[in-house]
N, C-alpha and C positions, 0 to 999 in steps of 0.2 A: 484500522477502521476507515481512515480517510481514503485509502486506496480503493475500497469498494465503491465509494461515492463518486470517483472521478468520472467525468464525461456525462453525468446526469444533468448538469447545469449548462445550458447553451452559452451563457455569458463567460464561462470558463472560471468563474469565481465560486468555488464550492467550499472554500475554507470555512466560511461562517457557518454553513450547515453542518459541516463536519465537527466544528468546535461545539456547537449546540448538542449534537448527538453524543459526543464524548462527555460533555457536562452531565447530560441526563444519565448516561451509564454510570458515571462516578457517583451521582446522587443515589442511584438504586443500589450500588454496591455498598454504600455507607448505611443504607437501610437494612442491608443483609438479605435482600430479596432479588430475584431476577425479574425482568420486565414482564415475563409471561404471567407472573402472579398478579399483576395489576392490569391485565389487558381489559378487564371489564370496568375498571374504575379510573376516572381521569384524575390527574394531579392538578391541583389548583393552588396558585399562590398569587397574592397581590397586596397592594397597600392603598390606603386612602390618606390624604392629607387635608385637614380642616384648619383653616386660618381664620380666627375671629379677631376683631379689632382689639388692640391692646392686650392680646394674649399670645403666648408661645404657640407655634403650630402643633397640632395633635396629629401624630402619625400612627395609624392603626394597620396592623397586618391582618390578613385573612387568608383562608384557604385550608387545605387539609394536609399540608406538608410542614415539617418543622421549619421555623424561621431562623434558628440559631446556627445554621450550617452554611453561612455565607462564604466562608473561605474554602473554596473547593480544592485548593492546592495542599491544605493542611493534611498530614497523615493521621489516620485514625488507628489507635492501638487495637489490633484484632482480639486481644484478651478482654477488651471491654464488651465484646459481643455486638450484635447488630443494633443499630439505632432504632428507636421506636418513634412512632408518631404520637405527639402529645395532644392534649386538649387544645382546641383552637377556638378563637373568637370568630363568629360569623361576621360578614360584612353587613352592617345595619344602617338603614336610613330611617329617620323619624321626621315626619312632616305634620304640621298643624294646619288645618284648613277647614273652614265652614263648621266650626264647633266640634270637630273630630280630630283625633290624633291617629295617624297612620304609621305603623311600624312595619317595615319590610326587612326581612333577614334572609340572606342567601345561606342555605344549609344543604349544600350538595352532598350526594351520596347517602341520603337518609330517606326513609319512608315515613309516612304519617305516624305510624305506630312507634317510631323511634324517638318522637319529639314530645317533650313535656313543656307546657307554658303555664305560668302562674303570674298573677298580678295583684297589686294593691292599688290604692288611689295614686301612689307616687312612683311605683316601680313595676317593671316587667322583667320576669326571669325566664330565660329560654335555655333549656337543656336538651341536648340530643345526643344519642349514643347508639352505636351498633358495633359489630365486631371489627370494623375497619376504622371508624372515626369517632371522636367525641368533640362536641361543640358545647360551649357554655358562655352565657352573657347575661349580665344584670344591667338593665338600663333604667336611668332616672327619667321619668316622664317630664316633658317641658311644662306641663300644666297638670293639675289634679284631674284624673280621669275616673270614670265610673267603671270599676272592674267587672261589674255585672252586665255591662253593655257590650263587652268584648265579643267580637266576631272574628274567628281565625280560619284561614284557608291555607292549604299547602299544595302547591302544584309545581312540577318541574324543578324541584330543589329550592323553591322560594316560599317562605312563610310570610303571610301578611296578617297582621292583627290590627283591627280597627276599634278604637274606643270612642265613646262620646265623652266630651269634656264635662266634668262635674260642675254643675252650676254653683256659683258662690251663694252662700246663704245670706240673706239680707240682715243688716244690723238691726237688732231688736232692743228697744228701750226696756229696762227692767225697773219696776217700781220698788222702792225700798220701804219696807213696813216699819 
């Protein structure tokens, strides 16, 4: 494979690109498919790290490829059959601003009809599934929200849900008879 790539890089350093290409081919072999089967769908993998004061860092993986195949040198037993793509968690951001809670989730490879969104005053549940991918996430809202106020849009693989913050009810004195 590396021989085909020789001479394409004017700097003379084409080993890195060859290594990446070889790594991608190994991953696809482990999935039990050829690259031509995924020509219409991109592979996405990433992670986010959130560090809050006095807490351990939270590391979240996202994307549409399995995250538990990090050791590319390990041999796979062919009797196990091809690897499958499991349910993934989308990359999600939650922001509070001006009496609203904004939830943005990256759900690539889906259409609007593939997505189901349900909410209570404390939780938002996002499920998306088609013949290629499955995403699922349940989020705890930072504040109580009014689920009836939710407005959701989906464009270019990004789901955005906007909630109004539920107003706190005032304390009421109750007379004892």
